[in-house]
N, C-alpha and C positions, 0 to 999 in steps of 0.2 A: 815314197820315202819308205826306209825299213822298217818293218814293225818289230820292236825290240821287246815285246811284252812277252813275258813268261809262258811257256807251253799252256798251263792251266787257264791262264787268262784266255787264250786263244781258243781253247776247248770249250770255255764258258758258254757262248752263244750256240754252240753245236748241241750241247746237253740241253739247253733250255728248249731248242725246237723239236728236239725228240721228245722230252718230257711232256711237251703241251701237246704235241701230236698224239701221244699216248693217252692224254688226259681227254681229249677230244673223241677218240675212239671209244674210250669207256663210257663217257657220257652219252655217244649216240648209241652205242649197244644196248645201255640201260633204258634210254628212252623208247627204242623201238621194240625193245623185248616185252614190253608192257602192251604193245597193240598188234604184234605180229600175228598171235592166233587169230582173234576175231576178224581182222583187217585181211589177212592173206590166207593163213593156213585153212582156216575153216569159213572161208568168205563163200556166199553165193552168187558172186559176181559171174557174169558170161566168160567162157573160157579165153576169149580173146583179151579181155580186161586184164585177166589173171597173168596171162602172158606177159604183157606190158607192163603190168605192176612188179611182177618178180624180176623183170629186166630192169626196172627202174631202182628196185631195191638193190639188186646185185651190183650195177654200176654206182650206184651210191655209196654202198659200203664199200667196193672197191676202191673207191677213192680214200676213204679213211684209211684203208691199209695200206694203200700207195703211200700216203703221207708219212706213215710211221715207217715204211720201209726205206723211203728216200731219205728221210730225217736221219735213220740210223746210217747208212751209207755215207752221209757227210759226216756225220760224228766220228766214224771211224774211218774217214778219208778215202773211200773208194768211190772216187769222183769218175771214174770211167764208165761204171756199171750206172752211177747216179744219172749220168748225162744220157746213156743209152735207155734207162727205163722212162726218162722224162716224155720220150715222145709216145711211150704207151699211156701215160698220164695225161697227154694232151688228147689223145683219143677217148680216153675215158671221160674226160671233161665234157668233151662235145656229147657223148651219150647222156652224162648226167643232165646237160641243160635240154637235150631233145626230149629225153622220156621225162625230164621233170615239168617241161610245158605240157607234155600230153596229161600228165597226172594233174596238173592244174586246171586244165580246161576239158577234160575229157566228159566231165559229169557237170550237170547243172548245179551251181552254187550261186550265193548272192556275189555280184561284182566286187564288193570290198575283199570278200575272201579270195577272190582269184588274184586281186593286186597282190595280196600276200605272197602268194606263191611265185607270181612273176617278179617282183622285186628279188627274191631268194636267187631265181635263176640268172637275172639279169646282172645283180651285183656280183654273183660267182663268176658268171662267164666275162664279165670286165676285168675282175681280178685275175684271174687265171690268164686272159689273155695278156694283160700288161705284164706278168709274171714271165711268161714266155719271151714277151718282147725283150724284157730287160734280164734274161736268163743270165747274161755275163757281166751282170751287176748283182752281185749276192746279196747285198744288203736290201735292194728294192725287191729281189726275187722272193726271198724267204719270208719278208713281211707281207706282201701280196698274198701268198700262198697261205699264210697263216689267216688272213683277212677272209680270203674265200671260203676257206674250210669252215671258219667260225659261222660265217653266213648259211652254211649248209646247216650247221648243227642245230637251228633254229627250229627245224621240222622235229628234231629229238625232244627240244626244251619243250616244246607245245604238249608232248606226251608225257610229260612230269607230273607226278600225283601233285594236287594243288596245294597240299601241304609243303611242298618244297618250293614251287615255283606257280603261282595261279595263273590260269590260262590267259588271261590278258597280258601278262607280263614275259611272255617267252623270249622277247627281244633281249630281255635283261640278261639272260645267259650267253647269247652271243656276243653282246656289248662286253660282259665281263671277261670273255676270253680275249677279247681284243685289248681291252684295258690291261689285261695281264702282260700282254705283249709291250704295251707302252710302259708300263711298270718296270719291265726288265730293261727297257731303253735307260729309262731315268736311273735306274741303281747302277748299270753299266757304264753309260756314257755321260750321265748328267744331262742329258737332252733327248726331245723327242724326235724320232726321225721324221723326214719329211712324208714319206708314205703316210703316216698315221695323222699327220697334221693335215693333210687333204682329205684322206680317206674316211676317218672318224666324224669330223661334222658332216660331210655330205650323206654319210650313212644315217646318222641320227635323223636328220631332217626327211630322209626318204623312208625311215620307219614311222617316224610320227605322221607324216602324211598319208601313208596306208592304213596305219593301225587306227587312228581317230575315226575314219568312216565304218571299219570293221568291228569296233568296240562291242556294239551291241549283239553282234551274232556268237562273240566267243563265250566259252563256258567259263 
């Protein structure tokens, strides 16, 4: 069916995804800016660990920048470059998961804390894999990428000052980002997309399952 909505209405979703990508970039930048000094720049870790942590940080932040660029390309209808860069993003996502798993398991921490990192990498990997699978279905594709990127951001929320977000509640930041996407659907389409209807309950159950045993280890 021909879409007869005015150009402004058609541009609204593209504007929203650019705006939320920029918001997530700002939130991640702020969160990690508070720990990059003692955690990386002035760390006493072995050189091998420093190299891999630096790689993890670079590919992680590269993903956040990638999301902004891709959203901007869609906003200004440069779909040819958007599709070309998508394969770069796929490679970066693989590196995010690989280095993220290393960062989770390379040092001895209680198993409940390891499960938090494992959940982030698994949920991000599944979201991006499905987004690639459904890359020709934009409504699915962009929501899955929003969910996957929001999941990555919980590492930044965990570094927020307790006055903004207590350490036990870092998942709240991730969930609020996804809820923002749901609210956008409700305002624009008067419904919640099927991606959110399946993903949000599953994510809440998984977050609860890993957070409860980890509760006593969190600051």
